[in-house]
C-alpha positions in Angstrom: 0.6 18.2 -4.9 1.5 17.9 -8.3 2.6 14.8 -10.9 1.4 12.4 -7.8 0.6 9.3 -9.8 -0.5 6.7 -7.2 -0.1 5.2 -3.2 1.8 2.5 -2.0 0.8 0.4 1.3 0.8 -2.8 2.3 -1.7 -4.8 4.6 -1.7 -8.6 6.0 -4.9 -11.4 4.4 -5.1 -14.2 7.5 -5.3 -17.5 5.7 -4.6 -21.1 6.3 -0.9 -22.4 7.5 0.2 -22.8 4.0 2.0 -26.5 3.0 5.5 -25.4 3.9 4.5 -22.2 5.0 6.3 -21.2 9.0 8.1 -18.3 7.4 4.1 -17.2 6.9 3.5 -17.2 11.2 3.6 -13.7 12.6 2.1 -12.3 15.7 -1.3 -12.5 13.9 -0.7 -16.3 12.7 -0.9 -17.2 9.4 -1.0 -14.2 7.2 -0.2 -13.2 3.4 1.2 -9.5 3.4 0.0 -7.7 0.3 1.6 -4.8 -1.3 -1.1 -2.9 -3.8 -0.5 0.4 -5.6 -3.0 2.5 -6.1 -4.8 5.5 -8.6 -6.8 8.0 -7.3 -9.6 7.2 -9.1 -10.0 4.0 -6.9 -8.3 1.6 -8.7 -5.3 -1.1 -8.4 -2.4 -0.7 -10.6 -0.5 -2.9 -9.7 -0.9 -5.5 -6.5 2.2 -8.3 -5.6 0.8 -10.7 -2.8 4.0 -13.8 -2.7 5.3 -13.0 0.1 4.9 -14.5 3.4 3.2 -12.0 6.6 6.8 -12.1 8.5 8.4 -10.0 5.4 8.1 -5.9 6.1 6.8 -4.0 3.7 9.9 -2.3 2.7 11.7 -5.9 1.7 8.9 -6.8 -0.1 8.6 -3.3 -1.8 12.4 -3.8 -2.7 12.2 -7.3 -4.0 8.8 -6.4 -6.1 8.7 -6.4 -9.8 7.7 -2.6 -10.3 10.7 -1.3 -8.1 14.2 -2.0 -10.6 11.5 -0.1 -13.0 10.1 2.9 -10.9 12.4 5.5 -12.1 11.5 4.4 -15.8 8.1 4.2 -15.1 7.4 7.4 -12.5 10.1 9.5 -13.4 9.1 13.1 -13.8 6.2 11.7 -11.6 6.2 9.7 -8.3 4.1 7.7 -6.0 3.6 8.7 -2.6 3.9 5.9 0.3 4.4 6.1 4.6 7.8 6.0 6.4 8.1 2.5 6.1 9.2 2.9 2.8 12.2 4.5 1.4 12.6 7.9 -0.5 13.0 7.6 -3.6 13.4 10.3 -6.6 10.8 7.9 -7.5 8.4 7.3 -4.3 8.6 10.4 -1.6 7.8 9.4 1.9 7.1 11.6 5.2 9.6 13.1 6.9 11.2 11.9 10.7 9.1 13.9 12.6 10.7 15.1 15.5 8.7 17.8 16.3 10.6 20.2 14.6 8.6 19.8 11.4 6.2 21.8 9.9 2.8 20.3 9.5 2.0 21.4 5.6 4.0 18.1 3.6 3.4 15.7 6.5 -0.5 16.2 6.1 -0.7 16.6 2.4 1.5 13.3 2.0 -1.5 11.9 4.9 -3.5 13.2 2.9 -2.9 11.8 -0.7 -1.7 8.5 0.8 -5.2 7.6 2.7 -6.5 6.7 -1.0 -4.5 3.6 -0.8 -5.8 2.8 2.9 -10.0 3.6 1.5 -9.0 1.3 -1.8 -8.1 -1.4 0.8 -10.9 -0.8 3.1 -13.3 -1.0 -0.1 -12.0 -4.3 -1.2 -11.9 -6.5 2.3 -15.4 -4.7 2.5 -16.4 -6.1 -1.3 -14.9 -10.0 -0.6 -15.1 -10.1 2.9 -13.7 -13.9 2.6 -9.9 -11.7 3.0 -10.9 -10.2 6.3 -11.1 -14.0 7.8 -9.8 -17.1 6.7 -8.8 -18.2 3.3 -9.7 -21.7 3.4 -6.7 -22.4 1.3 -3.2 -24.7 1.9 -1.4 -24.1 -1.5 0.5 -21.2 -2.3 -0.7 -20.7 -5.9 -4.2 -20.8 -4.7 -4.1 -18.7 -2.0 -2.5 -16.1 -4.8 -5.2 -16.6 -7.2 -8.0 -15.7 -5.0 -6.6 -12.4 -4.0 -5.2 -11.2 -7.3 -9.0 -12.3 -8.9 -10.6 -9.8 -5.8 -8.2 -7.1 -6.7 -9.0 -7.9 -10.1 -12.8 -7.9 -10.2 -12.2 -4.9 -7.3 -10.8 -3.2 -10.8 -13.6 -4.6 -12.8 -16.6 -3.4 -10.0 -15.2 0.7 -10.4 -14.7 0.5 -14.4 -17.8 -0.6 -14.4 -19.7 2.3 -12.0 -20.7 -0.4 -9.3 -19.8 2.1 -7.0 -23.5 3.0 -5.6 -22.7 1.9 -1.8 -18.7 2.9 -1.8 -18.8 5.0 0.7 -20.9 2.7 2.9 -18.5 0.0 2.0 -15.5 2.4 3.1 -16.9 3.6 5.9 -18.4 0.1 7.2 -14.6 -1.5 6.6 -12.3 1.3 8.3 -15.1 0.7 11.5 -14.6 -2.7 11.5 -11.6 -4.0 10.3 -7.8 -2.8 11.7 -5.5 -2.5 8.9 -2.8 -4.0 10.3 0.1 -1.1 10.2 3.8 -2.1 9.6 6.6 -0.3 12.1 8.4 2.7 10.6 12.4 1.8 9.6 15.1 4.3 8.9 16.4 4.0 5.3 20.0 5.0 4.2 18.5 6.2 0.3 19.6 7.6 -2.5 20.6 11.5 -2.0 18.0 12.5 -5.2 14.8 11.3 -3.0 16.0 13.4 -0.2 16.3 15.9 -2.4 13.5 15.7 -4.8 11.2 15.7 -1.1 13.1 18.9 0.4 12.1 20.7 -3.1 8.7 20.1 -2.9 8.1 20.6 1.2 9.7 23.8 0.0 7.4 24.5 -2.7 4.4 23.9 -0.7 5.5 26.1 2.0 6.0 28.6 -0.1 2.6 28.3 -1.8 
């Protein structure tokens, strides 16, 4: 797919109970929810780690700093997200599969979007403390540690410290269950749906 400039997804990081942090408690105990946007070169281009584990990833996306600027930052290009995200003119998502869809668009979207899962896996394998329990209680310290890990990840990639990148990814994907979020339906803007239809038709006629 042309004009894809990134992929967005979310995952949870386990933490000790933050001070005044009951909102961080979900069915997996105490978690921070992290939103990441990555590029094809394995770099994070945006990370948002301000929200408790009870917040749905679609909500995190809609209140993230990038959301109000998405149109200006992305169009004529776009990013890719899963079905939990709203379909926007600058953020393409899969159709709801009711069993009557061609697999072309769905498979291509999934193939592109898996890049962000690989980046999360690499991050968590490089900094394994993020997969266990951050021994911190203050939100500011927790957020700083997470952002620092993401920055160091980018530095490692830029410094070509990727000799074992496939090993990192494979090990992490095998041993770490990245938490998936529930799909939700959105009544979103018409231009996003129209652009998705055009992309799907172009792929079908290729």
